[in-house]
C-alpha positions as CSV (number, residue, x, y, z in Angstrom):
1,M,0.0,0.0,0.0
2,K,1.3,3.4,-0.9
3,T,1.6,5.6,2.3
4,V,0.0,9.0,2.2
5,H,1.8,11.6,4.3
6,R,-0.5,14.2,5.8
7,A,-0.1,17.0,8.3
8,F,-2.3,17.2,11.4
9,P,-2.4,21.0,12.2
10,A,-3.6,22.3,15.5
11,I,-6.5,24.8,15.2
12,T,-6.6,27.3,18.0
13,V,-9.0,30.0,16.8
14,I,-12.1,30.9,18.7
15,C,-15.2,28.8,18.0
16,S,-18.1,30.2,16.0
17,L,-20.8,28.2,17.7
18,A,-22.3,28.6,21.1
19,L,-20.5,25.5,22.3
20,K,-17.6,26.8,24.3
21,M,-14.2,25.2,24.6
22,T,-13.4,23.7,28.1
23,L,-10.2,22.8,29.8
24,A,-10.9,19.2,29.0
25,D,-11.0,19.8,25.2
26,P,-8.0,18.6,23.2
27,E,-6.2,21.3,21.2
28,G,-8.1,22.1,18.0
29,V,-11.3,20.3,19.1
30,R,-14.5,21.1,20.9
31,I,-16.3,18.3,22.7
32,Q,-19.9,18.4,24.0
33,K,-20.7,15.4,26.1
34,D,-23.8,13.4,27.0
35,I,-26.1,14.7,24.3
36,D,-29.7,13.3,24.2
37,Y,-30.0,11.9,20.7
38,L,-32.6,9.3,21.3
39,E,-36.0,9.4,22.9
40,P,-36.1,11.4,26.2
41,D,-36.5,8.2,28.4
42,R,-33.4,6.6,26.9
43,K,-30.2,6.5,29.1
44,E,-27.8,6.2,26.1
45,K,-26.2,9.5,25.2
46,A,-23.7,10.8,22.6
47,D,-20.6,12.9,22.5
48,L,-20.1,15.6,19.9
49,Y,-16.6,16.3,18.5
50,L,-16.3,19.5,16.4
51,P,-13.5,21.5,14.8
52,A,-12.3,24.4,17.1
53,S,-13.6,26.8,14.5
54,I,-15.9,26.6,11.5
55,P,-16.0,29.6,9.1
56,E,-19.5,31.1,9.0
57,N,-20.1,30.2,5.3
58,Q,-18.7,26.6,5.6
59,R,-20.4,23.3,6.1
60,C,-18.5,20.2,7.5
61,P,-19.2,16.6,6.7
62,G,-20.4,14.4,9.5
63,V,-19.3,11.0,10.9
64,V,-21.0,8.7,13.4
65,I,-18.6,6.8,15.6
66,I,-19.8,3.5,16.9
67,H,-17.9,1.7,19.8
68,G,-17.2,-2.0,20.0
69,G,-17.6,-4.4,22.9
70,G,-19.4,-7.4,21.6
71,W,-22.8,-5.6,21.5
72,S,-22.8,-6.0,25.3
73,G,-20.1,-3.6,26.5
74,G,-17.9,-0.6,25.5
75,D,-18.6,3.1,25.7
76,K,-18.6,6.2,23.5
77,G,-15.8,7.7,25.5
78,N,-13.3,4.8,25.3
79,G,-9.8,5.5,24.0
80,R,-10.3,4.3,20.5
81,E,-13.4,6.5,20.1
82,I,-11.6,9.6,21.5
83,N,-8.7,8.9,19.2
84,I,-11.0,8.8,16.2
85,G,-13.2,11.7,17.2
86,T,-10.3,14.1,17.9
87,T,-8.4,13.0,14.7
88,L,-11.5,13.7,12.5
89,A,-12.6,16.9,14.2
90,R,-9.1,18.4,13.8
91,N,-9.4,17.7,10.1
92,G,-12.8,19.3,9.5
93,Y,-15.3,16.7,10.5
94,I,-18.3,16.9,12.9
95,C,-18.4,13.6,14.8
96,L,-21.1,12.0,17.0
97,S,-19.8,9.2,19.2
98,I,-22.7,7.2,20.5
99,N,-23.8,4.8,23.1
100,Y,-26.5,2.4,22.0
101,I,-28.6,-0.3,23.7
102,L,-26.4,-3.2,25.0
103,S,-27.4,-6.8,25.4
104,N,-26.3,-6.9,29.1
105,T,-28.8,-4.4,30.4
106,N,-31.1,-5.4,33.2
107,T,-34.3,-5.1,31.3
108,V,-33.4,-6.3,27.7
109,K,-31.4,-9.2,26.5
110,V,-32.3,-9.4,22.8
111,T,-31.1,-6.0,21.4
112,W,-31.3,-6.6,17.7
113,P,-32.4,-4.7,15.8
114,Q,-32.8,-1.9,18.3
115,N,-29.0,-1.4,18.5
116,L,-29.0,-0.8,14.7
117,Y,-32.0,1.5,15.1
118,D,-30.0,3.6,17.6
119,C,-27.2,3.9,15.1
120,K,-29.5,5.0,12.3
121,T,-31.2,7.5,14.6
122,A,-27.8,9.0,15.2
123,V,-27.5,9.7,11.5
124,R,-30.9,11.3,11.5
125,W,-30.0,13.4,14.5
126,L,-27.0,14.9,12.6
127,R,-29.3,15.7,9.7
128,K,-31.9,17.3,12.0
129,N,-29.3,19.5,13.6
130,A,-27.3,20.2,10.4
131,D,-28.0,24.0,10.3
132,R,-27.1,24.5,13.9
133,L,-23.9,22.5,13.6
134,Q,-22.9,23.8,10.2
135,L,-23.0,20.2,9.0
136,D,-23.3,19.1,5.3
137,S,-26.3,16.8,5.6
138,G,-25.5,15.2,2.2
139,H,-22.2,13.9,3.3
140,I,-22.3,11.7,6.4
141,G,-20.1,8.7,7.1
142,A,-19.6,6.2,9.9
143,I,-16.7,4.4,11.5
144,G,-16.5,1.8,14.2
145,G,-14.4,-1.2,15.5
146,S,-15.4,-4.8,16.2
147,A,-19.1,-4.8,17.1
148,G,-19.1,-1.2,16.1
149,G,-17.6,-2.2,12.7
150,H,-20.5,-4.6,12.2
151,L,-23.1,-1.9,13.0
152,V,-21.2,0.6,10.7
153,S,-21.4,-1.9,8.0
154,M,-25.1,-2.4,8.5
155,L,-25.6,1.3,8.2
156,G,-23.7,1.3,4.9
157,V,-25.3,-1.7,3.3
158,T,-28.9,-1.5,4.2
159,A,-31.5,0.6,2.3
160,P,-35.1,1.6,3.2
161,E,-36.4,-1.3,1.2
162,D,-34.6,-3.8,3.5
163,G,-37.1,-3.0,6.3
164,L,-34.5,-2.1,8.9
165,D,-35.0,1.7,9.2
166,P,-36.4,2.7,12.6
167,K,-39.8,4.3,13.0
168,G,-38.7,6.4,16.0
169,P,-37.6,10.1,16.3
170,Y,-36.6,12.2,13.3
171,A,-38.2,9.7,10.8
172,E,-38.6,12.5,8.3
173,Y,-34.8,12.4,7.8
174,S,-32.8,9.8,5.9
175,C,-30.5,7.4,7.8
176,Q,-28.5,6.6,4.7
177,I,-24.7,7.2,4.9
178,Q,-22.3,8.0,2.1
179,A,-19.1,6.3,3.4
180,A,-18.2,3.5,5.9
181,V,-15.0,2.6,7.7
182,D,-15.3,-1.0,9.1
183,L,-12.5,-1.8,11.6
184,Y,-12.3,-5.6,12.0
185,G,-16.1,-6.1,12.4
186,P,-17.8,-9.4,11.9
187,V,-19.8,-9.2,8.7
188,D,-20.9,-12.8,8.0
189,L,-22.6,-13.9,11.2
190,P,-23.8,-17.4,10.1
191,A,-20.1,-18.2,9.5
192,W,-19.1,-16.9,12.9
193,H,-20.7,-17.9,16.2
194,D,-23.9,-17.7,18.3
195,L,-24.7,-14.2,19.6
196,G,-26.6,-13.2,22.7
197,M,-27.9,-10.0,21.2
198,L,-30.0,-12.1,18.7
199,G,-31.5,-14.3,21.4
200,K,-31.2,-17.5,19.4
201,K,-28.6,-19.8,18.2
202,R,-27.6,-20.0,14.6
203,A,-29.1,-23.5,14.2
204,E,-32.4,-22.2,15.5
205,A,-32.7,-19.1,13.5
206,P,-30.4,-19.1,10.4
207,E,-32.6,-16.4,8.7
208,L,-32.2,-14.1,11.7
209,Y,-28.4,-14.4,11.5
210,R,-28.5,-13.7,7.8
211,Q,-30.7,-10.6,8.4
212,A,-28.2,-9.3,10.8
213,S,-25.2,-9.8,8.5
214,P,-23.8,-7.0,6.3
215,A,-22.8,-9.5,3.7
216,T,-26.5,-10.2,2.9
217,Y,-27.2,-6.7,1.5
218,L,-24.4,-5.8,-0.9
219,R,-25.5,-4.2,-4.1
220,K,-24.1,-1.8,-6.6
221,S,-25.6,1.2,-4.8
222,T,-23.8,0.4,-1.6
223,P,-21.6,3.4,-0.6
224,P,-17.8,3.2,-0.6
225,F,-16.2,1.1,2.2
226,L,-12.8,1.1,3.8
227,I,-12.1,-2.2,5.6
228,I,-9.2,-2.5,8.0
229,H,-8.3,-5.8,9.7
230,G,-5.3,-7.3,11.5
231,T,-3.8,-10.8,10.6
232,A,-3.3,-11.6,14.4
233,D,-7.0,-11.0,15.2
234,G,-8.0,-13.8,17.5
235,T,-11.7,-12.6,17.9
236,V,-12.8,-11.9,14.3
237,D,-10.8,-13.8,11.7
238,V,-9.3,-11.6,9.0
239,E,-11.0,-13.9,6.4
240,Q,-14.3,-12.2,7.3
241,S,-13.0,-9.0,5.9
242,R,-11.2,-10.6,3.0
243,N,-14.4,-12.4,2.0
244,F,-16.4,-9.2,2.5
245,A,-14.1,-7.3,0.1
246,A,-14.3,-10.1,-2.4
247,A,-18.1,-9.9,-2.3
248,M,-17.9,-6.2,-2.8
249,E,-15.7,-6.6,-5.8
250,K,-18.3,-9.0,-7.3
251,A,-21.2,-6.6,-6.5
252,G,-19.4,-3.6,-8.0
253,V,-19.1,-1.7,-4.7
254,E,-16.2,0.8,-4.4
255,H,-14.0,-0.5,-1.6
256,Q,-10.5,-0.7,-0.2
257,L,-9.1,-3.4,2.1
258,I,-6.1,-2.7,4.4
259,V,-4.7,-5.8,6.1
260,I,-2.4,-5.0,9.0
261,E,0.3,-7.6,9.4
262,K,0.4,-8.9,13.0
263,G,-2.4,-6.4,13.9
264,P,-4.5,-7.6,16.9
265,H,-8.2,-7.5,17.3
266,S,-8.6,-4.0,18.8
267,F,-6.7,-0.9,17.8
268,H,-7.4,2.8,17.0
269,L,-6.0,4.9,14.2
270,Q,-2.5,4.8,15.4
271,P,-1.5,1.2,16.1
272,K,2.2,0.5,16.5
273,Q,2.1,-1.5,13.2
274,Q,1.0,1.4,11.0
275,D,-0.4,5.0,11.3
276,L,-3.9,4.7,9.8
277,R,-4.8,8.3,10.0
278,P,-3.7,9.2,6.4
279,A,-5.6,6.3,4.9
280,V,-8.8,7.0,6.9
281,L,-8.7,10.8,6.2
282,D,-8.0,10.2,2.5
283,F,-11.0,7.9,2.3
284,F,-13.4,10.2,4.1
285,D,-12.0,13.3,2.2
286,R,-12.6,11.6,-1.2
287,N,-16.1,10.4,-0.3
288,L,-17.5,13.1,2.0
289,K,-15.7,16.3,0.9
290,N,-15.3,15.8,-2.8
291,K,-18.4,13.9,-4.0
292,T,-21.9,15.0,-5.0
293,N,-24.6,14.7,-2.4
294,R,-26.5,11.5,-2.3
295,G,-28.9,9.7,0.0
296,N,-29.7,12.7,2.3
């Protein structure tokens, strides 16, 4: 793979929005924590990452960040999500890092497809608030690792006709995204293992596992994908991503696969094996900053 060298400038000018910089904000980034993006009675919140300054006449693309944790753990404020949010915000993106319903809650065990509904609602929330945030509602992407990679992939591959769009808040807005970055997510669930979030075993409900698998929905209209996976992943075999990329090739989907030699299961954009920031930024720049609006 050809390495792209890119500067990561610090932006220190005063913000143009009403969200003020705090002592906890990294240089060049504004963070607003614990935003209500779901229904008022939901405990799951989101963190907003914004560039330190957005010129008055400019709109920034948006990115939803989805954490991993086996659909039963993890958090919007974990190290990987902070690394992604600050990297993207410093480079002109408005990011929403979300918590979503988890399968280890006291009241709910089966969380599919509500966890996907939460992710799609996050996309709608960005579009609803586009004017206030100076966000380009026609250019929204998503990025996530592990279980988050699976949910990001589901955001990317599903269309309204698949019957997986939520009927909840902001339903007047599209939940389609224009670019997806899948970090080592499982994408072929029937070929993987039984999952608590689905409430049934593969042998009991093969069609349910197929419904929850990104590999099921590939079509030529699927937005561009960047897939990143390590060869030393002991949780999700790298062959899941290799096979996903091969299926995209067959379906005519624009995609790129980066295989990290000796890369483990979980890493952010700066693992010791390779700095992934140039590749991820180049992908998002090409597909969210330099393409005609679609699916908004």
